[in-house]
VOTORVEX-623447 format. One record per residue (C-alpha): residue number from 1; x, y, z; residue in three letters. Coordinates in steps of 0.05 Angstrom, whole numbers. Layout:
R   seq     east    north       up   type
R   NUM        X        Y        Z    ALA
...
//
This chain:
R   seq     east    north       up   type
R     1      885        5      368    MET
R     2      929      -37      321    ASN
R     3     1001      -28      299    ALA
R     4     1029       35      267    PRO
R     5     1032       36      191    ILE
R     6     1106       21      190    GLY
R     7     1096      -46      223    SER
R     8     1056     -109      206    ASN
R     9      986     -100      234    ALA
R    10      974     -174      231    LEU
R    11     1032     -186      278    ASP
R    12     1003     -135      327    ASP
R    13      935     -169      323    GLY
R    14      902     -114      365    ALA
R    15      834     -127      334    GLN
R    16      838     -201      351    GLY
R    17      806     -220      285    VAL
R    18      857     -256      242    VAL
R    19      867     -328      263    GLY
R    20      803     -333      302    LYS
R    21      750     -387      283    PRO
R    22      703     -336      253    LEU
R    23      640     -367      223    ASP
R    24      634     -363      148    ARG
R    25      609     -294      128    VAL
R    26      573     -325       69    ASP
R    27      545     -382      110    GLY
R    28      474     -352      117    ARG
R    29      471     -340       42    GLN
R    30      488     -413       29    LYS
R    31      440     -445       78    VAL
R    32      383     -399       56    THR
R    33      392     -407      -18    GLY
R    34      420     -335      -26    GLY
R    35      485     -358      -56    ALA
R    36      476     -367     -130    ARG
R    37      519     -416     -169    TYR
R    38      530     -413     -245    ALA
R    39      471     -453     -267    TYR
R    40      424     -414     -219    GLU
R    41      433     -347     -254    PHE
R    42      373     -326     -295    GLU
R    43      369     -285     -357    GLN
R    44      294     -284     -370    GLY
R    45      247     -324     -413    PRO
R    46      291     -320     -476    THR
R    47      344     -366     -445    THR
R    48      356     -429     -486    ALA
R    49      388     -494     -461    TYR
R    50      444     -535     -490    GLY
R    51      463     -608     -482    PHE
R    52      529     -640     -505    VAL
R    53      532     -700     -551    VAL
R    54      595     -742     -538    GLU
R    55      636     -784     -583    ALA
R    56      625     -858     -572    SER
R    57      691     -882     -597    ILE
R    58      760     -874     -568    GLY
R    59      797     -852     -632    LYS
R    60      780     -842     -704    GLY
R    61      740     -795     -750    ARG
R    62      668     -776     -759    ILE
R    63      645     -809     -823    LYS
R    64      576     -779     -824    SER
R    65      534     -738     -776    ILE
R    66      458     -732     -787    ASP
R    67      428     -676     -744    THR
R    68      361     -674     -782    GLY
R    69      320     -715     -732    PRO
R    70      346     -673     -675    ALA
R    71      333     -608     -712    GLU
R    72      261     -629     -724    ARG
R    73      250     -648     -651    ALA
R    74      203     -605     -608    PRO
R    75      236     -541     -583    GLY
R    76      303     -549     -618    VAL
R    77      332     -485     -646    ILE
R    78      404     -503     -662    LEU
R    79      449     -562     -670    VAL
R    80      523     -545     -671    LEU
R    81      574     -591     -701    THR
R    82      642     -582     -734    TYR
R    83      606     -563     -797    ARG
R    84      574     -499     -771    ASN
R    85      618     -481     -711    ALA
R    86      663     -420     -722    PRO
R    87      739     -421     -729    GLU
R    88      773     -417     -661    GLN
R    89      841     -403     -630    GLY
R    90      884     -461     -609    THR
R    91      932     -481     -554    GLY
R    92      940     -530     -497    ASN
R    93      885     -535     -446    HIS
R    94      916     -480     -403    HIS
R    95      908     -425     -455    VAL
R    96      851     -446     -502    ALA
R    97      794     -495     -508    HIS
R    98      769     -500     -580    PRO
R    99      708     -546     -591    VAL
R   100      676     -577     -654    LEU
R   101      734     -556     -698    THR
R   102      742     -618     -742    SER
R   103      714     -689     -755    PRO
R   104      774     -718     -718    GLU
R   105      757     -756     -653    VAL
R   106      815     -750     -605    LEU
R   107      785     -788     -546    TYR
R   108      721     -819     -520    TYR
R   109      671     -767     -495    GLY
R   110      698     -710     -540    LEU
R   111      639     -665     -556    PRO
R   112      616     -678     -627    VAL
R   113      551     -638     -625    ALA
R   114      515     -588     -581    PHE
R   115      439     -588     -583    VAL
R   116      403     -524     -562    VAL
R   117      329     -521     -547    ALA
R   118      277     -482     -510    GLU
R   119      281     -526     -448    THR
R   120      335     -571     -419    PHE
R   121      291     -632     -427    GLU
R   122      279     -618     -499    GLN
R   123      354     -609     -512    ALA
R   124      372     -674     -476    ARG
R   125      319     -714     -514    ALA
R   126      341     -687     -581    ALA
R   127      414     -700     -565    ALA
R   128      399     -774     -569    TYR
R   129      371     -764     -639    LEU
R   130      438     -741     -669    VAL
R   131      464     -798     -711    ARG
R   132      539     -803     -717    VAL
R   133      578     -857     -754    THR
R   134      652     -864     -747    TYR
R   135      715     -892     -779    ASP
R   136      749     -922     -719    ARG
R   137      824     -920     -711    ALA
R   138      868     -960     -663    PRO
R   139      887     -919     -601    GLY
R   140      933     -922     -542    LYS
R   141      888     -918     -481    PHE
R   142      922     -950     -420    SER
R   143      985     -921     -389    LEU
R   144     1024     -985     -400    ARG
R   145     1008     -985     -473    SER
R   146     1045     -918     -482    GLY
R   147     1107     -932     -441    LEU
R   148     1150     -952     -499    ASP
R   149     1145     -883     -529    GLN
R   150     1141     -842     -465    ALA
R   151     1172     -773     -472    ARG
R   152     1206     -720     -428    VAL
R   153     1151     -668     -417    PRO
R   154     1164     -595     -422    HIS
R   155     1109     -558     -383    SER
R   156     1107     -485     -367    HIS
R   157     1063     -501     -308    PHE
R   158     1109     -553     -276    ARG
R   159     1182     -552     -255    PRO
R   160     1233     -587     -300    PRO
R   161     1216     -660     -307    ALA
R   162     1283     -687     -285    ASP
R   163     1333     -671     -231    SER
R   164     1400     -702     -213    ALA
R   165     1450     -689     -157    VAL
R   166     1514     -729     -146    GLY
R   167     1523     -801     -170    ASP
R   168     1457     -836     -156    PHE
R   169     1470     -899     -194    ALA
R   170     1539     -912     -167    GLY
R   171     1524     -897      -95    VAL
R   172     1458     -935      -96    PHE
R   173     1492     -996     -123    ALA
R   174     1544     -992      -68    ALA
R   175     1495     -977      -11    SER
R   176     1497    -1027       48    PRO
R   177     1420    -1027       50    VAL
R   178     1378    -1020      -12    GLN
R   179     1304    -1015      -27    LEU
R   180     1276    -1018      -98    ASP
R   181     1200    -1019     -103    VAL
R   182     1146    -1000     -153    THR
R   183     1080     -969     -134    TYR
R   184     1020     -954     -179    THR
R   185      963     -905     -168    THR
R   186      899     -904     -211    PRO
R   187      861     -854     -254    LEU
R   188      822     -808     -209    GLN
R   189      764     -759     -216    SER
R   190      756     -694     -177    GLN
R   191      684     -712     -163    ALA
R   192      664     -644     -138    MET
R   193      591     -632     -120    MET
R   194      572     -576     -168    GLU
R   195      575     -597     -242    PRO
R   196      607     -553     -294    HIS
R   197      557     -502     -317    ALA
R   198      554     -438     -357    THR
R   199      503     -384     -376    LEU
R   200      528     -344     -436    ALA
R   201      500     -275     -453    VAL
R   202      522     -229     -510    TRP
R   203      512     -154     -504    GLU
R   204      532     -131     -574    GLY
R   205      605     -153     -582    ASP
R   206      614     -164     -508    ASN
R   207      608     -233     -476    LEU
R   208      586     -246     -405    ILE
R   209      596     -316     -378    LEU
R   210      566     -339     -312    HIS
R   211      610     -399     -307    THR
R   212      637     -445     -253    SER
R   213      712     -432     -259    ASN
R   214      766     -431     -205    GLN
R   215      813     -379     -240    MET
R   216      770     -326     -273    LEU
R   217      826     -278     -295    SER
R   218      862     -335     -331    GLN
R   219      797     -363     -356    GLY
R   220      779     -296     -388    ARG
R   221      844     -298     -427    GLU
R   222      830     -369     -451    ALA
R   223      759     -350     -473    VAL
R   224      783     -289     -511    ALA
R   225      837     -330     -546    ARG
R   226      791     -388     -563    THR
R   227      735     -344     -591    LEU
R   228      786     -296     -622    GLN
R   229      755     -233     -591    ILE
R   230      789     -176     -553    PRO
R   231      803     -190     -480    LEU
R   232      765     -129     -457    GLU
R   233      702     -157     -491    ASN
R   234      700     -217     -443    VAL
R   235      672     -218     -373    ARG
R   236      669     -279     -328    LEU
R   237      626     -279     -265    ILE
R   238      628     -334     -212    CYS
R   239      614     -310     -140    PRO
R   240      606     -382     -114    PHE
R   241      633     -449     -135    ILE
R   242      609     -516     -108    GLY
R   243      676     -548     -106    GLY
R   244      729     -557     -161    GLY
R   245      791     -594     -135    PHE
R   246      827     -573     -200    GLY
R   247      772     -595     -249    SER
R   248      751     -522     -258    LYS
R   249      819     -489     -260    LEU
R   250      815     -483     -335    TRP
R   251      760     -466     -383    VAL
R   252      719     -526     -404    ASN
R   253      674     -543     -462    ALA
R   254      611     -519     -428    ASP
R   255      634     -447     -429    ALA
R   256      657     -445     -503    ILE
R   257      596     -484     -529    LEU
R   258      548     -439     -493    ALA
R   259      583     -376     -517    ALA
R   260      584     -399     -590    ILE
R   261      511     -419     -589    ALA
R   262      489     -356     -554    ALA
R   263      525     -313     -608    ARG
R   264      493     -351     -666    GLN
R   265      423     -347     -634    LEU
R   266      430     -277     -606    ASN
R   267      399     -300     -541    ARG
R   268      425     -327     -475    PRO
R   269      444     -401     -473    VAL
R   270      453     -442     -410    LYS
R   271      484     -511     -403    THR
R   272      508     -559     -350    ALA
R   273      545     -624     -357    LEU
R   274      513     -685     -328    THR
R   275      553     -725     -276    ARG
R   276      567     -779     -327    GLN
R   277      593     -727     -379    GLN
R   278      640     -694     -330    ILE
R   279      685     -757     -328    PHE
R   280      701     -753     -402    HIS
R   281      687     -680     -423    VAL
R   282      729     -648     -368    THR
R   283      796     -665     -335    LYS
R   284      821     -721     -290    HIS
R   285      885     -742     -251    ARG
R   286      930     -789     -291    SER
R   287      947     -857     -264    ASP
R   288     1021     -866     -247    THR
R   289     1076     -920     -244    ILE
R   290     1128     -901     -193    GLN
R   291     1195     -935     -181    ARG
R   292     1229     -914     -116    ILE
R   293     1300     -933      -99    ARG
R   294     1330     -917      -30    LEU
R   295     1402     -933      -11    GLY
R   296     1424     -922       61    THR
R   297     1480     -938      109    ASP
R   298     1468     -988      166    ARG
R   299     1441     -933      210    ASP
R   300     1387     -914      161    GLY
R   301     1418     -849      134    ARG
R   302     1400     -840       62    ILE
R   303     1460     -842       14    LEU
R   304     1419     -847      -51    ALA
R   305     1348     -832      -68    ILE
R   306     1313     -841     -135    GLY
R   307     1243     -832     -157    HIS
R   308     1219     -848     -230    ASP
R   309     1148     -833     -250    VAL
R   310     1107     -850     -312    PHE
R   311     1041     -815     -325    SER
R   312      998     -805     -385    GLY
R   313      964     -750     -423    ASN
R   314      933     -733     -491    LEU
R   315      989     -729     -543    TRP
R   316      981     -653     -551    SER
R   317      992     -639     -476    GLU
R   318     1054     -628     -434    GLN
R   319     1023     -631     -365    THR
R   320     1052     -689     -325    TYR
R   321     1036     -716     -255    GLU
R   322     1094     -690     -215    GLY
R   323     1095     -746     -166    ALA
R   324     1171     -742     -154    ALA
R   325     1172     -667     -140    LEU
R   326     1167     -674      -64    GLN
R   327     1224     -726      -66    THR
R   328     1270     -668      -86    ARG
R   329     1262     -633      -19    THR
R   330     1233     -680       35    LEU
R   331     1293     -720       58    TYR
R   332     1369     -711       61    ALA
R   333     1416     -750       16    GLY
R   334     1475     -728      -26    ASP
R   335     1460     -770      -87    ASN
R   336     1392     -760     -119    ARG
R   337     1353     -773     -182    LEU
R   338     1282     -757     -201    THR
R   339     1252     -767     -271    ARG
R   340     1183     -758     -301    HIS
R   341     1161     -789     -366    ARG
R   342     1096     -776     -403    LEU
R   343     1060     -828     -445    ALA
R   344     1020     -800     -504    SER
R   345      950     -830     -499    LEU
R   346      883     -824     -534    ASP
R   347      841     -809     -473    ILE
R   348      812     -744     -444    PRO
R   349      861     -690     -420    VAL
R   350      896     -704     -353    ALA
R   351      907     -643     -310    SER
R   352      909     -618     -239    SER
R   353      871     -652     -183    MET
R   354      879     -632     -110    ARG
R   355      953     -631      -93    ALA
R   356      977     -651     -162    PRO
R   357     1042     -689     -154    GLY
R   358     1048     -696      -79    GLU
R   359      980     -728      -69    ALA
R   360     1000     -791     -107    VAL
R   361     1076     -784     -101    GLY
R   362     1073     -790      -24    LEU
R   363     1028     -852      -31    LEU
R   364     1090     -885      -59    ALA
R   365     1149     -850      -24    LEU
R   366     1120     -852       47    GLU
R   367     1104     -926       41    CYS
R   368     1174     -939       14    ALA
R   369     1202     -904       75    MET
R   370     1162     -952      119    ASP
R   371     1189    -1012       81    GLU
R   372     1258     -985       90    LEU
R   373     1246     -974      165    ALA
R   374     1225    -1047      173    GLU
R   375     1285    -1071      134    LYS
R   376     1331    -1031      179    LEU
R   377     1291    -1049      242    GLU
R   378     1284     -975      258    ILE
R   379     1221     -940      282    ASP
R   380     1188     -905      222    PRO
R   381     1189     -837      257    ILE
R   382     1261     -845      277    GLU
R   383     1281     -862      204    LEU
R   384     1248     -796      182    ARG
R   385     1281     -757      238    VAL
R   386     1350     -785      219    ARG
R   387     1341     -760      148    ASN
R   388     1319     -690      165    GLU
R   389     1357     -643      120    PRO
R   390     1388     -577      143    THR
R   391     1377     -544       74    GLU
R   392     1342     -561        9    ASP
R   393     1384     -621      -12    PRO
R   394     1378     -606      -87    GLU
R   395     1378     -529      -91    LYS
R   396     1424     -520      -31    HIS
R   397     1384     -461       -5    ILE
R   398     1353     -453       64    PRO
R   399     1282     -471       79    TYR
R   400     1238     -411       94    SER
R   401     1213     -450      153    SER
R   402     1209     -526      166    ARG
R   403     1179     -560      225    HIS
R   404     1167     -632      201    LEU
R   405     1202     -664      261    VAL
R   406     1160     -626      312    PRO
R   407     1098     -649      274    CYS
R   408     1121     -721      277    LEU
R   409     1138     -719      350    LYS
R   410     1077     -682      374    GLU
R   411     1032     -727      332    GLY
R   412     1066     -788      361    ALA
R   413     1053     -762      431    ARG
R   414      981     -747      420    ARG
R   415      966     -809      380    PHE
R   416      997     -858      429    GLY
R   417     1051     -882      379    TRP
R   418     1089     -915      437    ASP
R   419     1033     -966      441    ARG
R   420     1045     -990      369    ARG
R   421     1072    -1060      361    ASN
R   422     1124    -1057      305    PRO
R   423     1112    -1129      286    LYS
R   424     1052    -1136      239    PRO
R   425      991    -1175      256    GLY
R   426     1000    -1175      331    GLN
R   427      944    -1129      354    SER
R   428      872    -1156      355    ARG
R   429      805    -1128      374    ASP
R   430      757    -1187      365    GLY
R   431      755    -1204      290    ARG
R   432      795    -1143      273    TRP
R   433      870    -1139      262    LEU
R   434      891    -1071      286    VAL
R   435      950    -1030      263    GLY
R   436      979     -959      264    MET
R   437     1015     -922      210    GLY
R   438     1051     -856      199    VAL
R   439     1069     -812      140    ALA
R   440     1100     -744      128    ALA
R   441     1062     -689       94    ALA
R   442     1091     -635       50    THR
R   443     1063     -589       -3    ARG
R   444     1095     -534      -45    ASP
R   445     1079     -463      -24    ASN
R   446     1070     -421      -87    PRO
R   447     1051     -346      -94    LEU
R   448     1015     -318     -154    GLN
R   449     1003     -248     -182    LEU
R   450      941     -218     -150    SER
R   451      912     -148     -144    ARG
R   452      858     -119      -99    ALA
R   453      820      -55      -88    ASN
R   454      792      -33      -21    VAL
R   455      747       28      -13    ARG
R   456      724       61       51    LEU
R   457      654       89       38    GLY
R   458      611      143       70    PRO
R   459      569       88      103    ASP
R   460      629       66      144    GLY
R   461      637        1      106    PHE
R   462      701      -21       73    ALA
R   463      688      -55        6    VAL
R   464      740     -104      -20    VAL
R   465      739     -123      -94    ARG
R   466      780     -173     -133    MET
R   467      768     -227     -187    ALA
R   468      783     -280     -135    MET
R   469      739     -341     -126    THR
R   470      714     -380      -66    ASP
R   471      709     -454      -81    ILE
R   472      683     -469      -12    GLY
R   473      748     -458       25    THR
R   474      727     -395       62    GLY
R   475      759     -341       19    THR
R   476      704     -290       34    TYR
R   477      715     -300      109    THR
R   478      791     -296      112    ILE
R   479      792     -235       67    LEU
R   480      740     -203      114    THR
R   481      786     -219      173    GLN
R   482      847     -189      140    ILE
R   483      813     -125      121    ALA
R   484      780     -119      191    ALA
R   485      848     -128      225    GLU
R   486      884      -80      180    MET
R   487      833      -24      181    LEU
R   488      810      -29      254    GLY
R   489      738      -43      235    LEU
R   490      691      -98      260    PRO
R   491      683     -155      211    ALA
R   492      609     -136      204    GLU
R   493      632      -72      168    ARG
R   494      674     -106      116    ILE
R   495      640     -126       50    ARG
R   496      680     -171        4    VAL
R   497      659     -177      -68    GLU
R   498      692     -232     -110    LEU
R   499      681     -272     -172    GLY
R   500      679     -219     -228    ASP
R   501      733     -204     -279    THR
R   502      709     -131     -277    ASN
R   503      747     -130     -210    PHE
R   504      822     -129     -205    PRO
R   505      862     -188     -231    TYR
R   506      868     -246     -181    ALA
R   507      903     -314     -178    SER
R   508      840     -352     -168    GLY
R   509      834     -413     -124    SER
R   510      879     -473     -134    GLY
R   511      949     -500     -120    GLY
R   512      950     -477      -47    SER
R   513      963     -406      -72    PHE
R   514      894     -375      -67    GLY
R   515      892     -348        5    ALA
R   516      965     -326        5    ALA
R   517      961     -291      -62    SER
R   518      893     -257      -54    SER
R   519      904     -243       19    GLY
R   520      973     -212        7    SER
R   521      944     -167      -47    ALA
R   522      891     -145        1    LEU
R   523      943     -134       55    PHE
R   524      980      -89        9    ASP
R   525      917      -49      -10    ALA
R   526      899      -40       62    CYS
R   527      968      -18       80    ASP
R   528      965       35       26    LYS
R   529      896       56       46    LEU
R   530      920       65      118    ARG
R   531      975      111       93    ALA
R   532      925      151       51    LYS
R   533      877      156      108    LEU
R   534      932      183      155    ALA
R   535      951      237      106    ARG
R   536      878      255       94    LEU
R   537      869      262      170    ALA
R   538      933      305      175    ASP
R   539      969      253      215    MET
R   540     1037      222      210    GLU
R   541     1028      155      175    PRO
R   542     1085      123      216    ASP
R   543     1050      137      282    SER
R   544      977      128      261    ALA
R   545      938       72      293    ARG
R   546      870       42      273    PHE
R   547      817       12      318    GLY
R   548      743       16      335    ASP
R   549      729       49      270    GLY
R   550      777      107      282    ARG
R   551      846      132      264    ILE
R   552      889      160      320    GLU
R   553      957      194      325    ALA
R   554      991      241      375    ALA
R   555      928      247      417    GLY
R   556      883      263      359    HIS
R   557      828      218      333    SER
R   558      780      218      275    ARG
R   559      725      169      255    PRO
R   560      739      133      190    LEU
R   561      668      146      168    ILE
R   562      690      219      155    ASP
R   563      744      195      106    LEU
R   564      723      168       38    VAL
R   565      780      140       -3    ILE
R   566      805       76      -37    ASP
R   567      871       42      -52    ALA
R   568      897      -13      -98    ASP
R   569      944      -68      -77    GLY
R   570      986     -120     -113    GLU
R   571     1028     -181      -97    ILE
R   572     1078     -214     -144    THR
R   573     1125     -271     -130    PRO
R   574     1189     -240     -103    GLY
R   575     1261     -259      -93    ALA
R   576     1244     -304      -33    THR
R   577     1210     -353      -82    SER
R   578     1281     -370     -108    THR
R   579     1322     -355      -47    GLU
R   580     1284     -401        0    PHE
R   581     1255     -470       -7    SER
R   582     1183     -462       12    GLN
R   583     1134     -518       34    GLN
R   584     1083     -532       85    SER
R   585     1092     -593      129    TYR
R   586     1055     -642      170    GLY
R   587     1050     -714      196    ALA
R   588      992     -762      190    HIS
R   589      976     -818      239    PHE
R   590      925     -871      224    ALA
R   591      896     -931      260    GLU
R   592      857     -983      220    VAL
R   593      823    -1048      230    GLY
R   594      828    -1105      179    VAL
R   595      775    -1159      182    ASP
R   596      811    -1226      191    ILE
R   597      760    -1263      147    ASP
R   598      740    -1213       92    THR
R   599      798    -1164       86    GLY
R   600      750    -1105       98    GLU
R   601      788    -1044      121    VAL
R   602      758     -995      172    ARG
R   603      791     -930      191    LEU
R   604      786     -927      267    ARG
R   605      819     -859      279    ARG
R   606      864     -809      244    MET
R   607      904     -749      267    LEU
R   608      940     -696      225    GLY
R   609      991     -648      256    VAL
R   610     1012     -591      211    PHE
R   611     1050     -525      206    THR
R   612     1029     -475      153    ALA
R   613     1053     -408      175    GLY
R   614     1002     -359      204    ARG
R   615      933     -390      209    ILE
R   616      884     -339      180    LEU
R   617      822     -374      207    ASN
R   618      828     -432      257    GLU
R   619      761     -464      238    LYS
R   620      771     -459      163    ALA
R   621      842     -486      170    ALA
R   622      819     -547      208    ARG
R   623      764     -558      159    SER
R   624      811     -556      100    GLN
R   625      862     -601      134    ALA
R   626      811     -654      155    SER
R   627      777     -651       88    GLY
R   628      844     -665       55    GLY
R   629      855     -722      102    MET
R   630      788     -751       81    ILE
R   631      808     -743        9    PHE
R   632      868     -785       26    GLY
R   633      822     -838       54    VAL
R   634      790     -843      -13    GLY
R   635      856     -848      -50    ALA
R   636      881     -904       -4    ALA
R   637      819     -946       -1    LEU
R   638      766     -930      -54    GLU
R   639      779     -882     -111    GLU
R   640      795     -908     -182    ALA
R   641      769     -894     -249    MET
R   642      766     -959     -288    ILE
R   643      789     -953     -361    LEU
R   644      763    -1001     -412    ASP
R   645      827    -1012     -452    PRO
R   646      788    -1033     -513    ARG
R   647      750     -968     -523    PHE
R   648      784     -917     -481    GLY
R   649      724     -900     -439    CYS
R   650      718     -896     -362    PHE
R   651      669     -949     -343    VAL
R   652      649     -923     -274    ASN
R   653      631     -852     -295    HIS
R   654      584     -832     -238    ASP
R   655      584     -827     -163    LEU
R   656      547     -894     -156    ALA
R   657      608     -931     -181    GLU
R   658      664     -882     -173    TYR
R   659      669     -890      -98    HIS
R   660      688     -832      -51    VAL
R   661      687     -833       26    PRO
R   662      621     -823       60    VAL
R   663      604     -808      133    HIS
R   664      605     -882      152    ALA
R   665      677     -888      128    ASP
R   666      703     -830      171    VAL
R   667      689     -836      245    LEU
R   668      745     -799      280    ASN
R   669      789     -751      241    VAL
R   670      824     -692      275    ASP
R   671      873     -640      252    ALA
R   672      916     -591      292    ILE
R   673      966     -537      274    PHE
R   674     1029     -520      311    LEU
R   675     1048     -447      318    PRO
R   676     1089     -419      261    GLU
R   677     1103     -355      225    LEU
R   678     1140     -354      158    ASP
R   679     1168     -285      145    ALA
R   680     1195     -307       78    GLU
R   681     1130     -335       50    SER
R   682     1088     -273       39    ASN
R   683     1066     -209       77    PRO
R   684     1015     -250      114    LEU
R   685     1070     -299      138    LYS
R   686     1020     -356      120    SER
R   687     1028     -417       78    LYS
R   688      979     -458       36    GLY
R   689      932     -505       71    ILE
R   690      881     -529       21    GLY
R   691      920     -588       -6    GLU
R   692      969     -605       51    LEU
R   693      918     -650       85    GLY
R   694      915     -699       28    ILE
R   695      991     -704       21    CYS
R   696     1014     -767       57    GLY
R   697      946     -783       86    ALA
R   698      934     -844       44    GLY
R   699     1004     -871       57    ALA
R   700      992     -869      132    SER
R   701      931     -913      122    ILE
R   702      970     -961       77    ALA
R   703     1024     -966      129    ASN
R   704      973     -979      183    ALA
R   705      942    -1034      141    ILE
R   706     1011    -1067      135    TYR
R   707     1022    -1061      210    ASN
R   708      955    -1092      223    ALA
R   709      958    -1152      178    CYS
R   710     1027    -1157      146    GLY
R   711     1003    -1149       75    VAL
R   712     1037    -1095       34    ARG
R   713      995    -1072      -25    VAL
R   714     1033    -1029      -75    ARG
R   715      975    -1021     -125    ASP
R   716      925     -968     -102    TYR
R   717      869     -968      -80    PRO
R   718      877    -1020      -26    ILE
R   719      813    -1060      -34    THR
R   720      794    -1123        1    LEU
R   721      808    -1168      -60    ASP
R   722      881    -1147      -56    LYS
R   723      885    -1166       17    LEU
R   724      843    -1227       27    ILE
R   725      887    -1280       -4    SER
R   726      947    -1256       36    GLU
R   727      916    -1250      103    LEU
R   728      945    -1293      160    PRO
R   729      904    -1356      175    THR
R   730      867    -1358      241    GLN
R   731      896    -1404      294    ALA
//
């Protein structure tokens, strides 16, 4: 039997479900083909298929568009352009996604036509028959080309762009030890497995979209605004997503184009973007230019810390890459300055990619800390420990929980940090120069509005419903565990239904808020259901306990199968979100080998040690953390979208040339979690995990490369061409 209603049943843990490495409850569906993704939904033989035609210039205006050859092609039933597309609502990419609204070309790859045919192959073939001529206009495509007119961004989805505490300039100038370095990170693509896809079906005035989208409730609002129809007339369905990493947070062109075409044709329309189209038609992470200034005393205690960031976006957007946000909280120092500037560019919209801000910000900050440690002749871990703050150094509020130093120390012990030679280039293994590196990890811990419904049925099953999504992170499983623990039922008698906006509003998956938000809403629903069940069973709610499918109090017991009832739950960000500084923390350790002749880098082993509140599923948590670390390997060594500055297009727009880590790149990666409960975070006492693993991971590799060969590369990714000319000559 678990805890009485008045206490936290998860703390009691009588069922022994939450936290355990339960296998994915949806695993069998996925490996047997039972899990259906957006493009796999069928709507019968009347379904038509659409294919996007992209603009082939970076900026300008359509001079003429000849759709005749395409319209006469076999199977073609509609060609949409700005001339026959309906009027649509407008707004930034968070709230609307209008398509085909004018002859203006804002960026390379902007959809200029949508060809619909009886088969996908017919639509694709006809798309190449659409003849478009353009009046080209000069554009600003590269980040550096827009620096002279960079602006202060004002985004509702990011904190204020600038922060200042004390007298940074004066104290930095007077600091006994100074470091002033600039790092750059490249354009990046989310490169998820499943492409963006949608099946649009109209039933009278009601629209049903089977679409791959991470945040369905917000997506529903954007679709309604874009198509200018009532919100209650829109339903989004997405029970499974094959990865998103931020690319599917917001509604994309596939959903709106399919919806418009389906309405005009009065028949279902299905579309999927090709891998090549995804790079231009959807979102990406901006490149950054980051200047970091650190001023310390002779003992390495930070007196002044400054972080300036330039990123780029389409001129109509306010979203910036918040690469200096973690610098506001990570280390102590009385004099501080962080600034973000946004260059207005004529390239596709930049938006969120896994751990927006921290993922690339820590690539710079944590390498700068290592450079400072070398300058001071202090161990990199010791430097971080000396600058551990006792409160948030900018907001001057307490941390909800913070165990960065234990992560650093436990990681050092496990990794064998004491065997590291602090002098670069001193460790050899045959032709390989071997080095170790460390970096801190931190990620914001947000909470979003979410609701849930849980119903106990006459069959003895508890059914959980919410418009939450599972992007492969294990949401179905952790929600099953929470409900089983709260209601005293075996996991096999919990059925979780997600991915439908007919269910209660949910945060969706992204930003490390998914599990905490949806799980807390479910916690609240289960807590209310427990109270209802107790009253229905004529028991005192404060003394009722649940276990083995029964409710028990004062020596009386009843099976839950006799009690049919449901309850709704909700979580909203509370006062603790402003009264406490909330982050997850960790430490990365990497060992690399650098080939003395070629500069080739090989990751030999990697360890991440993290604290993230209550761990809801041990196996899923380790999977998320190690996956994030592998993401960091890509950021450090491989990933970069190459922009052609003449035309504003991404040259390497497929997975053959946009390189991501493969199995051969990742031989020995491990992640562990130290015990922690954060009572101020949410009712689950958990923290976000999905993005923590990437934060700082790449920096630990960069620092290991420097320790191995003595070459400091400040322009990511660290490819062999940037190392080879600086490698030490062989004796």
